[in-house]
mmCIF file of the N, C-alpha and C atoms, coordinates in Angstrom:
data_MODEL
# 
_entry.id   MODEL 
# 
loop_
_atom_site.group_PDB 
_atom_site.id 
_atom_site.type_symbol 
_atom_site.label_atom_id 
_atom_site.label_alt_id 
_atom_site.label_comp_id 
_atom_site.label_asym_id 
_atom_site.label_entity_id 
_atom_site.label_seq_id 
_atom_site.pdbx_PDB_ins_code 
_atom_site.Cartn_x 
_atom_site.Cartn_y 
_atom_site.Cartn_z 
_atom_site.occupancy 
_atom_site.B_iso_or_equiv 
_atom_site.pdbx_formal_charge 
_atom_site.auth_seq_id 
_atom_site.auth_comp_id 
_atom_site.auth_asym_id 
_atom_site.auth_atom_id 
_atom_site.pdbx_PDB_model_num 
ATOM 1   N N  . UNK A 1 1  ? 64.528 151.180 77.967  1.00 0.00 ? 1  UNK A N  1 
ATOM 2   C CA . UNK A 1 1  ? 65.555 150.912 76.989  1.00 0.00 ? 1  UNK A CA 1 
ATOM 3   C C  . UNK A 1 1  ? 64.979 150.881 75.576  1.00 0.00 ? 1  UNK A C  1 
ATOM 4   N N  . UNK A 1 2  ? 63.854 150.259 75.410  1.00 0.00 ? 2  UNK A N  1 
ATOM 5   C CA . UNK A 1 2  ? 63.261 150.129 74.092  1.00 0.00 ? 2  UNK A CA 1 
ATOM 6   C C  . UNK A 1 2  ? 61.983 150.938 74.038  1.00 0.00 ? 2  UNK A C  1 
ATOM 7   N N  . UNK A 1 3  ? 61.709 151.543 72.884  1.00 0.00 ? 3  UNK A N  1 
ATOM 8   C CA . UNK A 1 3  ? 60.504 152.355 72.760  1.00 0.00 ? 3  UNK A CA 1 
ATOM 9   C C  . UNK A 1 3  ? 59.282 151.524 72.409  1.00 0.00 ? 3  UNK A C  1 
ATOM 10  N N  . UNK A 1 4  ? 59.454 150.226 72.144  1.00 0.00 ? 4  UNK A N  1 
ATOM 11  C CA . UNK A 1 4  ? 58.323 149.393 71.752  1.00 0.00 ? 4  UNK A CA 1 
ATOM 12  C C  . UNK A 1 4  ? 57.701 148.653 72.930  1.00 0.00 ? 4  UNK A C  1 
ATOM 13  N N  . UNK A 1 5  ? 58.155 148.902 74.131  1.00 0.00 ? 5  UNK A N  1 
ATOM 14  C CA . UNK A 1 5  ? 57.551 148.271 75.298  1.00 0.00 ? 5  UNK A CA 1 
ATOM 15  C C  . UNK A 1 5  ? 57.569 149.233 76.470  1.00 0.00 ? 5  UNK A C  1 
ATOM 16  N N  . UNK A 1 6  ? 56.715 148.948 77.426  1.00 0.00 ? 6  UNK A N  1 
ATOM 17  C CA . UNK A 1 6  ? 56.572 149.821 78.588  1.00 0.00 ? 6  UNK A CA 1 
ATOM 18  C C  . UNK A 1 6  ? 57.490 149.310 79.699  1.00 0.00 ? 6  UNK A C  1 
ATOM 19  N N  . UNK A 1 7  ? 58.244 150.234 80.305  1.00 0.00 ? 7  UNK A N  1 
ATOM 20  C CA . UNK A 1 7  ? 59.146 149.893 81.392  1.00 0.00 ? 7  UNK A CA 1 
ATOM 21  C C  . UNK A 1 7  ? 58.871 150.779 82.598  1.00 0.00 ? 7  UNK A C  1 
ATOM 22  N N  . UNK A 1 8  ? 59.031 150.219 83.769  1.00 0.00 ? 8  UNK A N  1 
ATOM 23  C CA . UNK A 1 8  ? 58.951 150.982 85.012  1.00 0.00 ? 8  UNK A CA 1 
ATOM 24  C C  . UNK A 1 8  ? 60.172 150.611 85.845  1.00 0.00 ? 8  UNK A C  1 
ATOM 25  N N  . UNK A 1 9  ? 60.848 151.618 86.357  1.00 0.00 ? 9  UNK A N  1 
ATOM 26  C CA . UNK A 1 9  ? 62.060 151.390 87.144  1.00 0.00 ? 9  UNK A CA 1 
ATOM 27  C C  . UNK A 1 9  ? 61.834 151.848 88.573  1.00 0.00 ? 9  UNK A C  1 
ATOM 28  N N  . UNK A 1 10 ? 62.183 150.995 89.522  1.00 0.00 ? 10 UNK A N  1 
ATOM 29  C CA . UNK A 1 10 ? 62.057 151.310 90.941  1.00 0.00 ? 10 UNK A CA 1 
ATOM 30  C C  . UNK A 1 10 ? 63.404 151.072 91.622  1.00 0.00 ? 10 UNK A C  1 
ATOM 31  N N  . UNK A 1 11 ? 63.750 151.961 92.544  1.00 0.00 ? 11 UNK A N  1 
ATOM 32  C CA . UNK A 1 11 ? 64.982 151.818 93.320  1.00 0.00 ? 11 UNK A CA 1 
ATOM 33  C C  . UNK A 1 11 ? 64.624 151.666 94.788  1.00 0.00 ? 11 UNK A C  1 
ATOM 34  N N  . UNK A 1 12 ? 65.277 150.715 95.439  1.00 0.00 ? 12 UNK A N  1 
ATOM 35  C CA . UNK A 1 12 ? 65.037 150.441 96.857  1.00 0.00 ? 12 UNK A CA 1 
ATOM 36  C C  . UNK A 1 12 ? 66.364 150.486 97.597  1.00 0.00 ? 12 UNK A C  1 
ATOM 37  N N  . UNK A 1 13 ? 66.371 151.165 98.736  1.00 0.00 ? 13 UNK A N  1 
ATOM 38  C CA . UNK A 1 13 ? 67.554 151.210 99.581  1.00 0.00 ? 13 UNK A CA 1 
ATOM 39  C C  . UNK A 1 13 ? 67.470 150.076 100.605 1.00 0.00 ? 13 UNK A C  1 
ATOM 40  N N  . UNK A 1 14 ? 68.529 149.302 100.692 1.00 0.00 ? 14 UNK A N  1 
ATOM 41  C CA . UNK A 1 14 ? 68.594 148.213 101.653 1.00 0.00 ? 14 UNK A CA 1 
ATOM 42  C C  . UNK A 1 14 ? 69.189 148.703 102.962 1.00 0.00 ? 14 UNK A C  1 
ATOM 43  N N  . UNK A 1 15 ? 69.033 147.911 104.008 1.00 0.00 ? 15 UNK A N  1 
ATOM 44  C CA . UNK A 1 15 ? 69.528 148.294 105.331 1.00 0.00 ? 15 UNK A CA 1 
ATOM 45  C C  . UNK A 1 15 ? 71.050 148.455 105.355 1.00 0.00 ? 15 UNK A C  1 
ATOM 46  N N  . UNK A 1 16 ? 71.766 147.709 104.489 1.00 0.00 ? 16 UNK A N  1 
ATOM 47  C CA . UNK A 1 16 ? 73.228 147.792 104.484 1.00 0.00 ? 16 UNK A CA 1 
ATOM 48  C C  . UNK A 1 16 ? 73.763 148.946 103.635 1.00 0.00 ? 16 UNK A C  1 
ATOM 49  N N  . UNK A 1 17 ? 72.868 149.789 103.105 1.00 0.00 ? 17 UNK A N  1 
ATOM 50  C CA . UNK A 1 17 ? 73.284 150.951 102.338 1.00 0.00 ? 17 UNK A CA 1 
ATOM 51  C C  . UNK A 1 17 ? 73.279 150.760 100.831 1.00 0.00 ? 17 UNK A C  1 
ATOM 52  N N  . UNK A 1 18 ? 73.146 149.533 100.384 1.00 0.00 ? 18 UNK A N  1 
ATOM 53  C CA . UNK A 1 18 ? 73.108 149.284 98.938  1.00 0.00 ? 18 UNK A CA 1 
ATOM 54  C C  . UNK A 1 18 ? 71.772 149.692 98.364  1.00 0.00 ? 18 UNK A C  1 
ATOM 55  N N  . UNK A 1 19 ? 71.773 150.056 97.099  1.00 0.00 ? 19 UNK A N  1 
ATOM 56  C CA . UNK A 1 19 ? 70.545 150.405 96.397  1.00 0.00 ? 19 UNK A CA 1 
ATOM 57  C C  . UNK A 1 19 ? 70.297 149.345 95.334  1.00 0.00 ? 19 UNK A C  1 
ATOM 58  N N  . UNK A 1 20 ? 69.091 148.800 95.337  1.00 0.00 ? 20 UNK A N  1 
ATOM 59  C CA . UNK A 1 20 ? 68.700 147.784 94.363  1.00 0.00 ? 20 UNK A CA 1 
ATOM 60  C C  . UNK A 1 20 ? 67.751 148.435 93.368  1.00 0.00 ? 20 UNK A C  1 
ATOM 61  N N  . UNK A 1 21 ? 68.028 148.260 92.087  1.00 0.00 ? 21 UNK A N  1 
ATOM 62  C CA . UNK A 1 21 ? 67.166 148.772 91.037  1.00 0.00 ? 21 UNK A CA 1 
ATOM 63  C C  . UNK A 1 21 ? 66.428 147.614 90.381  1.00 0.00 ? 21 UNK A C  1 
ATOM 64  N N  . UNK A 1 22 ? 65.108 147.735 90.315  1.00 0.00 ? 22 UNK A N  1 
ATOM 65  C CA . UNK A 1 22 ? 64.273 146.717 89.695  1.00 0.00 ? 22 UNK A CA 1 
ATOM 66  C C  . UNK A 1 22 ? 63.613 147.350 88.474  1.00 0.00 ? 22 UNK A C  1 
ATOM 67  N N  . UNK A 1 23 ? 63.746 146.682 87.322  1.00 0.00 ? 23 UNK A N  1 
ATOM 68  C CA . UNK A 1 23 ? 63.126 147.177 86.093  1.00 0.00 ? 23 UNK A CA 1 
ATOM 69  C C  . UNK A 1 23 ? 62.032 146.202 85.692  1.00 0.00 ? 23 UNK A C  1 
ATOM 70  N N  . UNK A 1 24 ? 60.819 146.702 85.602  1.00 0.00 ? 24 UNK A N  1 
ATOM 71  C CA . UNK A 1 24 ? 59.672 145.895 85.198  1.00 0.00 ? 24 UNK A CA 1 
ATOM 72  C C  . UNK A 1 24 ? 59.340 146.210 83.745  1.00 0.00 ? 24 UNK A C  1 
ATOM 73  N N  . UNK A 1 25 ? 59.090 145.170 82.957  1.00 0.00 ? 25 UNK A N  1 
ATOM 74  C CA . UNK A 1 25 ? 58.771 145.359 81.537  1.00 0.00 ? 25 UNK A CA 1 
ATOM 75  C C  . UNK A 1 25 ? 57.493 144.612 81.202  1.00 0.00 ? 25 UNK A C  1 
ATOM 76  N N  . UNK A 1 26 ? 56.748 145.123 80.223  1.00 0.00 ? 26 UNK A N  1 
ATOM 77  C CA . UNK A 1 26 ? 55.498 144.468 79.857  1.00 0.00 ? 26 UNK A CA 1 
ATOM 78  C C  . UNK A 1 26 ? 55.701 143.332 78.858  1.00 0.00 ? 26 UNK A C  1 
ATOM 79  N N  . UNK A 1 27 ? 56.908 143.172 78.318  1.00 0.00 ? 27 UNK A N  1 
ATOM 80  C CA . UNK A 1 27 ? 57.198 142.068 77.394  1.00 0.00 ? 27 UNK A CA 1 
ATOM 81  C C  . UNK A 1 27 ? 58.688 141.754 77.468  1.00 0.00 ? 27 UNK A C  1 
ATOM 82  N N  . UNK A 1 28 ? 59.071 140.657 76.847  1.00 0.00 ? 28 UNK A N  1 
ATOM 83  C CA . UNK A 1 28 ? 60.469 140.246 76.831  1.00 0.00 ? 28 UNK A CA 1 
ATOM 84  C C  . UNK A 1 28 ? 60.938 140.177 75.382  1.00 0.00 ? 28 UNK A C  1 
ATOM 85  N N  . UNK A 1 29 ? 62.195 140.509 75.166  1.00 0.00 ? 29 UNK A N  1 
ATOM 86  C CA . UNK A 1 29 ? 62.780 140.464 73.819  1.00 0.00 ? 29 UNK A CA 1 
ATOM 87  C C  . UNK A 1 29 ? 64.004 139.551 73.856  1.00 0.00 ? 29 UNK A C  1 
ATOM 88  N N  . UNK A 1 30 ? 64.465 139.064 72.701  1.00 0.00 ? 30 UNK A N  1 
ATOM 89  C CA . UNK A 1 30 ? 65.563 138.087 72.680  1.00 0.00 ? 30 UNK A CA 1 
ATOM 90  C C  . UNK A 1 30 ? 66.842 138.533 73.376  1.00 0.00 ? 30 UNK A C  1 
ATOM 91  N N  . UNK A 1 31 ? 67.137 139.816 73.385  1.00 0.00 ? 31 UNK A N  1 
ATOM 92  C CA . UNK A 1 31 ? 68.405 140.249 73.981  1.00 0.00 ? 31 UNK A CA 1 
ATOM 93  C C  . UNK A 1 31 ? 68.350 140.398 75.497  1.00 0.00 ? 31 UNK A C  1 
ATOM 94  N N  . UNK A 1 32 ? 67.188 140.302 76.122  1.00 0.00 ? 32 UNK A N  1 
ATOM 95  C CA . UNK A 1 32 ? 67.073 140.473 77.573  1.00 0.00 ? 32 UNK A CA 1 
ATOM 96  C C  . UNK A 1 32 ? 67.977 139.536 78.377  1.00 0.00 ? 32 UNK A C  1 
ATOM 97  N N  . UNK A 1 33 ? 68.024 138.223 78.086  1.00 0.00 ? 33 UNK A N  1 
ATOM 98  C CA . UNK A 1 33 ? 68.918 137.358 78.875  1.00 0.00 ? 33 UNK A CA 1 
ATOM 99  C C  . UNK A 1 33 ? 70.380 137.785 78.795  1.00 0.00 ? 33 UNK A C  1 
ATOM 100 N N  . UNK A 1 34 ? 70.805 138.256 77.636  1.00 0.00 ? 34 UNK A N  1 
ATOM 101 C CA . UNK A 1 34 ? 72.200 138.676 77.469  1.00 0.00 ? 34 UNK A CA 1 
ATOM 102 C C  . UNK A 1 34 ? 72.472 139.988 78.189  1.00 0.00 ? 34 UNK A C  1 
ATOM 103 N N  . UNK A 1 35 ? 71.535 140.926 78.127  1.00 0.00 ? 35 UNK A N  1 
ATOM 104 C CA . UNK A 1 35 ? 71.708 142.201 78.829  1.00 0.00 ? 35 UNK A CA 1 
ATOM 105 C C  . UNK A 1 35 ? 71.777 141.993 80.339  1.00 0.00 ? 35 UNK A C  1 
ATOM 106 N N  . UNK A 1 36 ? 70.927 141.121 80.863  1.00 0.00 ? 36 UNK A N  1 
ATOM 107 C CA . UNK A 1 36 ? 70.944 140.862 82.299  1.00 0.00 ? 36 UNK A CA 1 
ATOM 108 C C  . UNK A 1 36 ? 72.251 140.213 82.735  1.00 0.00 ? 36 UNK A C  1 
ATOM 109 N N  . UNK A 1 37 ? 72.781 139.275 81.950  1.00 0.00 ? 37 UNK A N  1 
ATOM 110 C CA . UNK A 1 37 ? 74.066 138.663 82.295  1.00 0.00 ? 37 UNK A CA 1 
ATOM 111 C C  . UNK A 1 37 ? 75.196 139.693 82.224  1.00 0.00 ? 37 UNK A C  1 
ATOM 112 N N  . UNK A 1 38 ? 75.151 140.569 81.219  1.00 0.00 ? 38 UNK A N  1 
ATOM 113 C CA . UNK A 1 38 ? 76.192 141.599 81.100  1.00 0.00 ? 38 UNK A CA 1 
ATOM 114 C C  . UNK A 1 38 ? 76.147 142.558 82.285  1.00 0.00 ? 38 UNK A C  1 
ATOM 115 N N  . UNK A 1 39 ? 74.948 142.943 82.705  1.00 0.00 ? 39 UNK A N  1 
ATOM 116 C CA . UNK A 1 39 ? 74.823 143.828 83.867  1.00 0.00 ? 39 UNK A CA 1 
ATOM 117 C C  . UNK A 1 39 ? 75.317 143.144 85.139  1.00 0.00 ? 39 UNK A C  1 
ATOM 118 N N  . UNK A 1 40 ? 74.996 141.865 85.290  1.00 0.00 ? 40 UNK A N  1 
ATOM 119 C CA . UNK A 1 40 ? 75.455 141.122 86.470  1.00 0.00 ? 40 UNK A CA 1 
ATOM 120 C C  . UNK A 1 40 ? 76.970 141.018 86.494  1.00 0.00 ? 40 UNK A C  1 
ATOM 121 N N  . UNK A 1 41 ? 77.582 140.771 85.346  1.00 0.00 ? 41 UNK A N  1 
ATOM 122 C CA . UNK A 1 41 ? 79.042 140.681 85.273  1.00 0.00 ? 41 UNK A CA 1 
ATOM 123 C C  . UNK A 1 41 ? 79.682 142.036 85.578  1.00 0.00 ? 41 UNK A C  1 
ATOM 124 N N  . UNK A 1 42 ? 79.110 143.106 85.019  1.00 0.00 ? 42 UNK A N  1 
ATOM 125 C CA . UNK A 1 42 ? 79.644 144.445 85.277  1.00 0.00 ? 42 UNK A CA 1 
ATOM 126 C C  . UNK A 1 42 ? 79.563 144.789 86.764  1.00 0.00 ? 42 UNK A C  1 
ATOM 127 N N  . UNK A 1 43 ? 78.472 144.411 87.421  1.00 0.00 ? 43 UNK A N  1 
ATOM 128 C CA . UNK A 1 43 ? 78.343 144.675 88.851  1.00 0.00 ? 43 UNK A CA 1 
ATOM 129 C C  . UNK A 1 43 ? 79.375 143.893 89.656  1.00 0.00 ? 43 UNK A C  1 
ATOM 130 N N  . UNK A 1 44 ? 79.615 142.633 89.256  1.00 0.00 ? 44 UNK A N  1 
ATOM 131 C CA . UNK A 1 44 ? 80.603 141.835 89.992  1.00 0.00 ? 44 UNK A CA 1 
ATOM 132 C C  . UNK A 1 44 ? 82.007 142.405 89.825  1.00 0.00 ? 44 UNK A C  1 
ATOM 133 N N  . UNK A 1 45 ? 82.324 142.924 88.659  1.00 0.00 ? 45 UNK A N  1 
ATOM 134 C CA . UNK A 1 45 ? 83.635 143.547 88.440  1.00 0.00 ? 45 UNK A CA 1 
ATOM 135 C C  . UNK A 1 45 ? 83.752 144.835 89.250  1.00 0.00 ? 45 UNK A C  1 
ATOM 136 N N  . UNK A 1 46 ? 82.681 145.642 89.231  1.00 0.00 ? 46 UNK A N  1 
ATOM 137 C CA . UNK A 1 46 ? 82.710 146.924 89.931  1.00 0.00 ? 46 UNK A CA 1 
ATOM 138 C C  . UNK A 1 46 ? 82.798 146.765 91.441  1.00 0.00 ? 46 UNK A C  1 
ATOM 139 N N  . UNK A 1 47 ? 82.093 145.783 91.993  1.00 0.00 ? 47 UNK A N  1 
ATOM 140 C CA . UNK A 1 47 ? 82.058 145.618 93.444  1.00 0.00 ? 47 UNK A CA 1 
ATOM 141 C C  . UNK A 1 47 ? 83.076 144.620 93.970  1.00 0.00 ? 47 UNK A C  1 
ATOM 142 N N  . UNK A 1 48 ? 83.663 143.816 93.092  1.00 0.00 ? 48 UNK A N  1 
ATOM 143 C CA . UNK A 1 48 ? 84.614 142.811 93.526  1.00 0.00 ? 48 UNK A CA 1 
ATOM 144 C C  . UNK A 1 48 ? 83.967 141.553 94.091  1.00 0.00 ? 48 UNK A C  1 
ATOM 145 N N  . UNK A 1 49 ? 82.651 141.442 93.936  1.00 0.00 ? 49 UNK A N  1 
ATOM 146 C CA . UNK A 1 49 ? 81.935 140.269 94.430  1.00 0.00 ? 49 UNK A CA 1 
ATOM 147 C C  . UNK A 1 49 ? 81.995 139.146 93.397  1.00 0.00 ? 49 UNK A C  1 
ATOM 148 N N  . UNK A 1 50 ? 81.669 137.947 93.842  1.00 0.00 ? 50 UNK A N  1 
ATOM 149 C CA . UNK A 1 50 ? 81.672 136.790 92.940  1.00 0.00 ? 50 UNK A CA 1 
ATOM 150 C C  . UNK A 1 50 ? 80.540 136.918 91.916  1.00 0.00 ? 50 UNK A C  1 
ATOM 151 N N  . UNK A 1 51 ? 80.782 136.403 90.726  1.00 0.00 ? 51 UNK A N  1 
ATOM 152 C CA . UNK A 1 51 ? 79.777 136.405 89.658  1.00 0.00 ? 51 UNK A CA 1 
ATOM 153 C C  . UNK A 1 51 ? 78.925 135.150 89.817  1.00 0.00 ? 51 UNK A C  1 
ATOM 154 N N  . UNK A 1 52 ? 77.734 135.309 90.390  1.00 0.00 ? 52 UNK A N  1 
ATOM 155 C CA . UNK A 1 52 ? 76.875 134.169 90.710  1.00 0.00 ? 52 UNK A CA 1 
ATOM 156 C C  . UNK A 1 52 ? 75.587 134.157 89.897  1.00 0.00 ? 52 UNK A C  1 
ATOM 157 N N  . UNK A 1 53 ? 75.588 134.781 88.741  1.00 0.00 ? 53 UNK A N  1 
ATOM 158 C CA . UNK A 1 53 ? 74.372 134.822 87.935  1.00 0.00 ? 53 UNK A CA 1 
ATOM 159 C C  . UNK A 1 53 ? 74.088 133.453 87.324  1.00 0.00 ? 53 UNK A C  1 
ATOM 160 N N  . UNK A 1 54 ? 72.823 133.116 87.257  1.00 0.00 ? 54 UNK A N  1 
ATOM 161 C CA . UNK A 1 54 ? 72.416 131.875 86.606  1.00 0.00 ? 54 UNK A CA 1 
ATOM 162 C C  . UNK A 1 54 ? 72.251 132.126 85.109  1.00 0.00 ? 54 UNK A C  1 
ATOM 163 N N  . UNK A 1 55 ? 72.861 131.288 84.311  1.00 0.00 ? 55 UNK A N  1 
ATOM 164 C CA . UNK A 1 55 ? 72.733 131.430 82.866  1.00 0.00 ? 55 UNK A CA 1 
ATOM 165 C C  . UNK A 1 55 ? 71.360 130.955 82.425  1.00 0.00 ? 55 UNK A C  1 
ATOM 166 N N  . UNK A 1 56 ? 70.818 131.630 81.414  1.00 0.00 ? 56 UNK A N  1 
ATOM 167 C CA . UNK A 1 56 ? 69.509 131.272 80.880  1.00 0.00 ? 56 UNK A CA 1 
ATOM 168 C C  . UNK A 1 56 ? 69.657 130.025 80.018  1.00 0.00 ? 56 UNK A C  1 
ATOM 169 N N  . UNK A 1 57 ? 68.799 129.018 80.229  1.00 0.00 ? 57 UNK A N  1 
ATOM 170 C CA . UNK A 1 57 ? 68.888 127.791 79.431  1.00 0.00 ? 57 UNK A CA 1 
ATOM 171 C C  . UNK A 1 57 ? 68.697 128.056 77.936  1.00 0.00 ? 57 UNK A C  1 
ATOM 172 N N  . UNK A 1 58 ? 69.357 127.265 77.119  1.00 0.00 ? 58 UNK A N  1 
ATOM 173 C CA . UNK A 1 58 ? 69.322 127.439 75.665  1.00 0.00 ? 58 UNK A CA 1 
ATOM 174 C C  . UNK A 1 58 ? 67.904 127.317 75.115  1.00 0.00 ? 58 UNK A C  1 
ATOM 175 N N  . UNK A 1 59 ? 67.081 126.431 75.662  1.00 0.00 ? 59 UNK A N  1 
ATOM 176 C CA . UNK A 1 59 ? 65.729 126.280 75.128  1.00 0.00 ? 59 UNK A CA 1 
ATOM 177 C C  . UNK A 1 59 ? 64.898 127.549 75.317  1.00 0.00 ? 59 UNK A C  1 
ATOM 178 N N  . UNK A 1 60 ? 65.140 128.295 76.387  1.00 0.00 ? 60 UNK A N  1 
ATOM 179 C CA . UNK A 1 60 ? 64.429 129.557 76.584  1.00 0.00 ? 60 UNK A CA 1 
ATOM 180 C C  . UNK A 1 60 ? 64.914 130.598 75.586  1.00 0.00 ? 60 UNK A C  1 
ATOM 181 N N  . UNK A 1 61 ? 66.230 130.687 75.386  1.00 0.00 ? 61 UNK A N  1 
ATOM 182 C CA . UNK A 1 61 ? 66.762 131.640 74.412  1.00 0.00 ? 61 UNK A CA 1 
ATOM 183 C C  . UNK A 1 61 ? 66.268 131.320 73.000  1.00 0.00 ? 61 UNK A C  1 
ATOM 184 N N  . UNK A 1 62 ? 66.244 130.022 72.648  1.00 0.00 ? 62 UNK A N  1 
ATOM 185 C CA . UNK A 1 62 ? 65.741 129.623 71.335  1.00 0.00 ? 62 UNK A CA 1 
ATOM 186 C C  . UNK A 1 62 ? 64.280 130.022 71.168  1.00 0.00 ? 62 UNK A C  1 
ATOM 187 N N  . UNK A 1 63 ? 63.485 129.832 72.207  1.00 0.00 ? 63 UNK A N  1 
ATOM 188 C CA . UNK A 1 63 ? 62.067 130.188 72.143  1.00 0.00 ? 63 UNK A CA 1 
ATOM 189 C C  . UNK A 1 63 ? 61.900 131.693 71.924  1.00 0.00 ? 63 UNK A C  1 
ATOM 190 N N  . UNK A 1 64 ? 62.701 132.497 72.630  1.00 0.00 ? 64 UNK A N  1 
ATOM 191 C CA . UNK A 1 64 ? 62.606 133.960 72.472  1.00 0.00 ? 64 UNK A CA 1 
ATOM 192 C C  . UNK A 1 64 ? 62.943 134.371 71.046  1.00 0.00 ? 64 UNK A C  1 
ATOM 193 N N  . UNK A 1 65 ? 63.951 133.761 70.461  1.00 0.00 ? 65 UNK A N  1 
ATOM 194 C CA . UNK A 1 65 ? 64.339 134.100 69.100  1.00 0.00 ? 65 UNK A CA 1 
ATOM 195 C C  . UNK A 1 65 ? 63.245 133.681 68.121  1.00 0.00 ? 65 UNK A C  1 
ATOM 196 N N  . UNK A 1 66 ? 62.702 132.494 68.291  1.00 0.00 ? 66 UNK A N  1 
ATOM 197 C CA . UNK A 1 66 ? 61.668 131.997 67.382  1.00 0.00 ? 66 UNK A CA 1 
ATOM 198 C C  . UNK A 1 66 ? 60.405 132.848 67.427  1.00 0.00 ? 66 UNK A C  1 
ATOM 199 N N  . UNK A 1 67 ? 60.029 133.319 68.605  1.00 0.00 ? 67 UNK A N  1 
ATOM 200 C CA . UNK A 1 67 ? 58.772 134.069 68.720  1.00 0.00 ? 67 UNK A CA 1 
ATOM 201 C C  . UNK A 1 67 ? 58.910 135.529 68.345  1.00 0.00 ? 67 UNK A C  1 
ATOM 202 N N  . UNK A 1 68 ? 60.129 136.042 68.205  1.00 0.00 ? 68 UNK A N  1 
ATOM 203 C CA . UNK A 1 68 ? 60.307 137.468 67.926  1.00 0.00 ? 68 UNK A CA 1 
ATOM 204 C C  . UNK A 1 68 ? 60.921 137.754 66.563  1.00 0.00 ? 68 UNK A C  1 
ATOM 205 N N  . UNK A 1 69 ? 61.187 136.756 65.767  1.00 0.00 ? 69 UNK A N  1 
ATOM 206 C CA . UNK A 1 69 ? 61.779 136.979 64.453  1.00 0.00 ? 69 UNK A CA 1 
ATOM 207 C C  . UNK A 1 69 ? 60.675 137.306 63.458  1.00 0.00 ? 69 UNK A C  1 
ATOM 208 N N  . UNK A 1 70 ? 60.855 138.393 62.725  1.00 0.00 ? 70 UNK A N  1 
ATOM 209 C CA . UNK A 1 70 ? 59.897 138.720 61.664  1.00 0.00 ? 70 UNK A CA 1 
ATOM 210 C C  . UNK A 1 70 ? 60.671 139.021 60.389  1.00 0.00 ? 70 UNK A C  1 
ATOM 211 N N  . UNK A 1 71 ? 60.157 138.540 59.278  1.00 0.00 ? 71 UNK A N  1 
ATOM 212 C CA . UNK A 1 71 ? 60.826 138.731 57.990  1.00 0.00 ? 71 UNK A CA 1 
ATOM 213 C C  . UNK A 1 71 ? 59.958 139.588 57.090  1.00 0.00 ? 71 UNK A C  1 
# 
C-alpha cells in the first residue's frame, strides 16, 4: 500500500473453501488501525457475518500519531 515500507502478502486456502490473506509489514503507520477496522467491517457486510473486530485502544493510536508526526 505504501512505498515507504516493505510489504509481503500471502494467501492461504482453508479447508472450508475460504481464502485468508495475510499482509506482513516491516513498520506500522498511524492509519493502520483504521484501515484494518474498515477492512473488517467491509468483510462483515460482504459476507453477512457479525462484525467482531476488536477496536484498537486509544493509547496505542495516540502513540502511533506521536511517533510518526514530523513538522
